[in-house]
C-alpha positions in Angstrom: 3.2 27.4 -0.6 -0.1 27.6 -2.2 -2.2 24.2 -3.0 -5.0 23.5 -5.0 -7.3 20.3 -5.6 -10.4 20.0 -7.2 -12.6 17.5 -6.3 -13.4 14.0 -8.0 -16.4 13.7 -9.9 -19.6 12.3 -8.1 -20.8 9.0 -9.9 -24.5 8.1 -9.1 -24.4 5.0 -11.2 -20.9 3.7 -11.1 -19.6 1.3 -14.2 -19.2 -2.4 -13.7 -16.7 -4.2 -15.9 -16.9 -8.1 -16.5 -13.7 -8.8 -18.8 -13.9 -12.3 -20.3 -11.1 -14.5 -19.0 -8.2 -14.7 -20.7 -8.3 -11.1 -22.3 -6.7 -7.7 -20.9 -8.5 -5.4 -19.3 -7.7 -1.7 -19.5 -9.4 0.8 -16.9 -8.5 4.5 -17.2 -8.2 7.1 -14.9 -8.6 10.8 -15.1 -7.6 12.6 -12.1 -8.8 16.2 -11.3 -6.8 18.9 -11.7 -4.0 19.3 -8.4 -1.4 21.4 -7.8 1.2 20.3 -6.9 0.3 16.9 -8.9 -1.1 14.3 -6.3 -0.4 10.7 -6.0 -3.3 8.6 -7.7 -3.3 4.9 -7.5 -5.9 2.3 -7.8 -7.9 0.7 -5.0 -10.6 -1.0 -3.6 -13.2 -1.2 -0.6 -15.8 -3.5 0.9 -19.2 -2.1 0.5 -19.3 -2.8 4.4 -16.1 -0.3 4.7 -14.9 2.8 4.3 -11.3 2.0 4.1 -9.5 1.9 0.5 -6.7 -0.8 0.2 -4.5 -0.3 -2.8 -4.5 -3.0 -5.4 -1.1 -5.1 -5.4 0.4 -5.3 -8.6 2.4 -8.6 -9.6 2.9 -10.3 -12.9 -0.8 -10.0 -14.4 -1.7 -7.0 -12.7 0.2 -3.8 -13.5 0.1 0.1 -13.6 1.1 2.3 -16.3 2.4 5.4 -14.6 2.1 7.5 -18.3 -1.9 6.8 -17.7 
């Protein structure tokens, strides 16, 4: 089986979001091309760690799998 994945773009200066309390914040993701399609999810990491933890969803945080 042939698989292919293009690398994520390197970001030199990440964008910082500071949402206003009480208003929704939408973050968009444009994953690189891959075949077969890969699983993409939002995560967070601590500055002192190399581990990525998935963001847990609840009634205030949700993921739209359609993008």
